[in-house]
C-alpha positions as a Python dict, from the first residue, in 0.01 Angstrom:
ca = {
    (1, 'M'): (0, 0, 0),
    (2, 'N'): (162, -67, 345),
    (3, 'I'): (569, -57, 341),
    (4, 'S'): (721, -292, 589),
    (5, 'P'): (961, -109, 843),
    (6, 'T'): (1211, -365, 792),
    (7, 'L'): (1213, -272, 477),
    (8, 'I'): (1264, 62, 535),
    (9, 'L'): (1564, 13, 761),
    (10, 'G'): (1709, -195, 540),
    (11, 'V'): (1694, 45, 272),
    (12, 'V'): (1867, 278, 489),
    (13, 'I'): (2125, 33, 602),
    (14, 'V'): (2208, -46, 239),
    (15, 'F'): (2221, 346, 134),
    (16, 'Y'): (2442, 396, 431),
    (17, 'L'): (2705, 120, 355),
    (18, 'V'): (2706, 215, -30),
    (19, 'T'): (2761, 629, 90),
    (20, 'S'): (3063, 477, 318),
    (21, 'I'): (3209, 336, 44),
    (22, 'Q'): (3530, 550, -41),
    (23, 'I'): (3762, 421, -343),
    (24, 'L'): (4119, 583, -267),
    (25, 'A'): (4359, 582, -603),
    (26, 'E'): (4731, 409, -607),
    (27, 'Y'): (4887, 752, -522),
    (28, 'E'): (4630, 846, -232),
    (29, 'R'): (4606, 743, 128),
    (30, 'G'): (4335, 862, 345),
    (31, 'V'): (4340, 974, 699),
    (32, 'I'): (4073, 867, 901),
    (33, 'F'): (3957, 1035, 1245),
    (34, 'R'): (3685, 827, 1429),
    (35, 'L'): (3556, 1050, 1698),
    (36, 'G'): (3811, 1293, 1655),
    (37, 'K'): (4076, 1039, 1735),
    (38, 'L'): (4339, 920, 1456),
    (39, 'L'): (4340, 567, 1352),
    (40, 'S'): (4705, 388, 1388),
    (41, 'E'): (4751, 394, 990),
    (42, 'P'): (4642, 578, 687),
    (43, 'K'): (4403, 357, 456),
    (44, 'G'): (4418, 250, 80),
    (45, 'P'): (4472, 269, -206),
    (46, 'G'): (4167, 57, -276),
    (47, 'V'): (3822, 48, -114),
    (48, 'I'): (3746, 148, 232),
    (49, 'L'): (3465, 229, 440),
    (50, 'V'): (3429, 526, 613),
    (51, 'F'): (3129, 549, 872),
    (52, 'R'): (3013, 915, 892),
    (53, 'P'): (2936, 1071, 1095),
    (54, 'I'): (3190, 920, 1317),
    (55, 'D'): (3469, 916, 1088),
    (56, 'R'): (3615, 1194, 893),
    (57, 'I'): (3866, 1153, 611),
    (58, 'V'): (4139, 1351, 487),
    (59, 'R'): (4301, 1228, 135),
    (60, 'I'): (4663, 1271, 113),
    (61, 'S'): (4833, 1238, -200),
    (62, 'L'): (5167, 1120, -233),
    (63, 'R'): (5278, 1224, -549),
    (64, 'T'): (5543, 1495, -600),
    (65, 'I'): (5414, 1794, -574),
    (66, 'V'): (5577, 2116, -793),
    (67, 'H'): (5587, 2442, -628),
    (68, 'D'): (5644, 2765, -780),
    (69, 'V'): (5813, 2987, -515),
    (70, 'P'): (5734, 3339, -656),
    (71, 'P'): (6014, 3631, -714),
    (72, 'Q'): (6153, 3760, -407),
    (73, 'D'): (6317, 4037, -302),
    (74, 'V'): (6696, 3951, -176),
    (75, 'I'): (6969, 4171, -100),
    (76, 'T'): (7320, 4022, -160),
    (77, 'R'): (7596, 4025, 107),
    (78, 'D'): (7777, 4275, -140),
    (79, 'N'): (7406, 4505, -86),
    (80, 'V'): (7284, 4439, -474),
    (81, 'S'): (6929, 4401, -451),
    (82, 'V'): (6772, 4124, -679),
    (83, 'K'): (6474, 3932, -756),
    (84, 'V'): (6495, 3558, -706),
    (85, 'S'): (6221, 3290, -811),
    (86, 'A'): (6281, 2914, -753),
    (87, 'V'): (6068, 2613, -784),
    (88, 'V'): (6071, 2351, -526),
    (89, 'Y'): (5995, 1977, -532),
    (90, 'F'): (5843, 1797, -257),
    (91, 'R'): (5588, 1490, -135),
    (92, 'V'): (5450, 1372, 199),
    (93, 'I'): (5585, 1049, 310),
    (94, 'D'): (5394, 1046, 648),
    (95, 'P'): (5070, 1136, 569),
    (96, 'R'): (4986, 1094, 918),
    (97, 'R'): (5225, 1381, 1059),
    (98, 'A'): (5121, 1587, 709),
    (99, 'V'): (4751, 1635, 878),
    (100, 'V'): (4826, 1629, 1249),
    (101, 'E'): (5156, 1830, 1294),
    (102, 'V'): (5051, 2124, 1060),
    (103, 'E'): (4750, 2307, 957),
    (104, 'N'): (4801, 2294, 598),
    (105, 'Y'): (5127, 2149, 519),
    (106, 'L'): (5102, 2312, 112),
    (107, 'Y'): (5086, 2660, 256),
    (108, 'A'): (5368, 2624, 540),
    (109, 'T'): (5604, 2469, 281),
    (110, 'S'): (5514, 2779, 54),
    (111, 'Q'): (5606, 3043, 317),
    (112, 'L'): (5931, 2819, 460),
    (113, 'S'): (6053, 2810, 86),
    (114, 'Q'): (5998, 3200, 70),
    (115, 'T'): (6179, 3274, 391),
    (116, 'T'): (6450, 2993, 360),
    (117, 'L'): (6521, 3149, -39),
    (118, 'R'): (6551, 3482, 143),
    (119, 'S'): (6789, 3404, 395),
    (120, 'V'): (7018, 3194, 219),
    (121, 'L'): (7087, 3385, -81),
    (122, 'G'): (7122, 3707, 136),
    (123, 'T'): (7455, 3551, 280),
    (124, 'A'): (7556, 3499, -86),
    (125, 'D'): (7753, 3749, -288),
    (126, 'L'): (7617, 3813, -631),
    (127, 'D'): (7912, 3641, -832),
    (128, 'D'): (7835, 3339, -621),
    (129, 'L'): (7438, 3342, -697),
    (130, 'L'): (7536, 3371, -1056),
    (131, 'S'): (7837, 3122, -1089),
    (132, 'Q'): (7750, 2884, -801),
    (133, 'R'): (7414, 2816, -826),
    (134, 'D'): (7447, 2438, -764),
    (135, 'R'): (7605, 2482, -444),
    (136, 'L'): (7315, 2726, -354),
    (137, 'N'): (7056, 2491, -446),
    (138, 'Q'): (7210, 2179, -229),
    (139, 'Q'): (7195, 2406, 37),
    (140, 'L'): (6866, 2490, 11),
    (141, 'T'): (6749, 2156, -33),
    (142, 'Q'): (6914, 2074, 252),
    (143, 'I'): (6781, 2341, 497),
    (144, 'L'): (6406, 2288, 360),
    (145, 'D'): (6426, 1918, 403),
    (146, 'R'): (6533, 1938, 778),
    (147, 'E'): (6274, 2188, 858),
    (148, 'T'): (5990, 2015, 676),
    (149, 'E'): (6119, 1657, 805),
    (150, 'P'): (5875, 1691, 1099),
    (151, 'W'): (5557, 1736, 901),
    (152, 'G'): (5624, 1412, 713),
    (153, 'I'): (5757, 1580, 433),
    (154, 'K'): (6041, 1544, 197),
    (155, 'V'): (6201, 1779, -33),
    (156, 'S'): (6396, 1650, -311),
    (157, 'A'): (6520, 1971, -517),
    (158, 'V'): (6515, 2331, -483),
    (159, 'E'): (6621, 2490, -801),
    (160, 'V'): (6708, 2872, -811),
    (161, 'K'): (6492, 2970, -1183),
    (162, 'N'): (6553, 3362, -1258),
    (163, 'V'): (6787, 3610, -1110),
    (164, 'D'): (6647, 3952, -1190),
    (165, 'L'): (6919, 4217, -1170),
    (166, 'P'): (6866, 4572, -1178),
    (167, 'Q'): (6959, 4782, -1523),
    (168, 'E'): (7252, 5016, -1414),
    (169, 'M'): (7382, 4649, -1303),
    (170, 'Q'): (7327, 4458, -1606),
    (171, 'R'): (7519, 4773, -1806),
    (172, 'A'): (7772, 4763, -1549),
    (173, 'M'): (7834, 4360, -1573),
    (174, 'A'): (7851, 4441, -1976),
    (175, 'R'): (8107, 4678, -1955),
    (176, 'Q'): (8291, 4435, -1722),
    (177, 'A'): (8255, 4170, -1950),
    (178, 'E'): (8379, 4385, -2277),
    (179, 'A'): (8659, 4501, -2042),
    (180, 'E'): (8757, 4139, -1997),
    (181, 'R'): (8744, 4070, -2356),
    (182, 'E'): (8963, 4319, -2464),
    (183, 'K'): (9214, 4233, -2199),
    (184, 'R'): (9253, 3899, -2320),
    (185, 'A'): (9289, 3988, -2665),
    (186, 'K'): (9530, 4254, -2552),
    (187, 'I'): (9742, 3970, -2366),
    (188, 'I'): (9694, 3746, -2685),
    (189, 'H'): (9840, 4034, -2899),
    (190, 'A'): (10140, 4072, -2645),
    (191, 'E'): (10204, 3733, -2646),
    (192, 'G'): (10225, 3722, -3011),
    (193, 'E'): (10470, 3974, -3014),
    (194, 'R'): (10704, 3840, -2799),
    (195, 'L'): (10709, 3513, -2978),
    (196, 'A'): (10761, 3721, -3314),
    (197, 'A'): (11065, 3892, -3154),
    (198, 'T'): (11222, 3583, -3021),
    (199, 'A'): (11183, 3441, -3358),
    (200, 'L'): (11343, 3720, -3538),
    (201, 'G'): (11618, 3729, -3234),
    (202, 'Q'): (11722, 3395, -3331),
    (203, 'A'): (11686, 3416, -3692),
    (204, 'A'): (11965, 3705, -3636),
    (205, 'E'): (12170, 3523, -3483),
    (206, 'I'): (12181, 3283, -3712),
    (207, 'F'): (12251, 3517, -3997),
    (208, 'G'): (12524, 3657, -3775),
    (209, 'Q'): (12694, 3332, -3763),
    (210, 'N'): (12689, 3243, -4132),
    (211, 'P'): (12693, 3504, -4347),
    (212, 'V'): (12598, 3345, -4674),
    (213, 'T'): (12302, 3256, -4534),
    (214, 'L'): (12182, 3643, -4503),
    (215, 'Q'): (12278, 3673, -4828),
    (216, 'L'): (12104, 3373, -4953),
    (217, 'R'): (11790, 3502, -4820),
    (218, 'Y'): (11858, 3878, -4993),
    (219, 'L'): (11853, 3705, -5287),
    (220, 'Q'): (11519, 3521, -5246),
    (221, 'T'): (11377, 3821, -5128),
    (222, 'L'): (11463, 3968, -5474),
    (223, 'V'): (11354, 3703, -5663),
    (224, 'E'): (11013, 3714, -5452),
    (225, 'V'): (10955, 4071, -5531),
    (226, 'A'): (11048, 4067, -5904),
    (227, 'A'): (10809, 3794, -5940),
    (228, 'E'): (10538, 4011, -5759),
    (229, 'K'): (10591, 4353, -5979),
    (230, 'N'): (10625, 4382, -6327),
    (231, 'S'): (10842, 4696, -6305),
    (232, 'T'): (11196, 4759, -6293),
    (233, 'L'): (11332, 4736, -5944),
    (234, 'V'): (11674, 4872, -5807),
    (235, 'F'): (11802, 4714, -5493),
    (236, 'P'): (12151, 4806, -5363),
    (237, 'L'): (12384, 4525, -5296),
    (238, 'P'): (12530, 4483, -4945),
    (239, 'L'): (12878, 4547, -4928),
    (240, 'E'): (12924, 4202, -4819),
    (241, 'M'): (12781, 4053, -5058),
    (242, 'L'): (13000, 4210, -5291),
    (243, 'L'): (13334, 4157, -5134),
    (244, 'T'): (13222, 3753, -5098),
    (245, 'M'): (13143, 3773, -5495),
    (246, 'K'): (13517, 3946, -5549),
    (247, 'R'): (13654, 3676, -5333),
    (248, 'A'): (13495, 3397, -5545),
    (249, 'S'): (13611, 3574, -5890),
    (250, 'D'): (13963, 3601, -5716),
    (251, 'K'): (14029, 3204, -5675),
    (252, 'P'): (14201, 3051, -5969),
}
């Protein structure tokens, strides 16, 4: 059985065209090099043709990439050694530059994130690292976004995840927090004593201006004590009270 050369050629052409078909997802773009030269615009999404071997395609995802920055040894401005880890959110906004301007944009962004994390946090005090994390996150985001912009990368956020302190530093901070709580408790107690003393002084002034008020308060105290105790109690009566009672009895 003889096979026509035209048929063989047609089968080869059809097979070549079928293998040249590439399907790109909605979040993908294809950067195509034709004979080593970059085509003007990335291709996709959908069906595109890549005529190998004269064409070479590099697939680039446009989705946001979440990259974990491994723990970095950082020495803060006040000479405290800590381990800090972070997470970086970034995505490709220009596939052409992400392929042409840098060899591996994932590795380059990862390394830049580590060095930037160490350099920025090394200029902050430990208290700022623990209490002003939002400001440091914004500063890291701005620096990384500026440095990766020539690569066609957009850094949307940088978040410091964990700050591991040495054991001796943790114990020192625990003692400091305990001392701070004791200080606040003593201040509150002293304030209560001051208010109580002020109230007692005002009451003494009122009693001094009106002796009868003091006597009535004395009698009220006797009634309260007698109601609580079943035994017989003997109280000395103040001289002022006796004089008042005598003057009241002498009146016609």
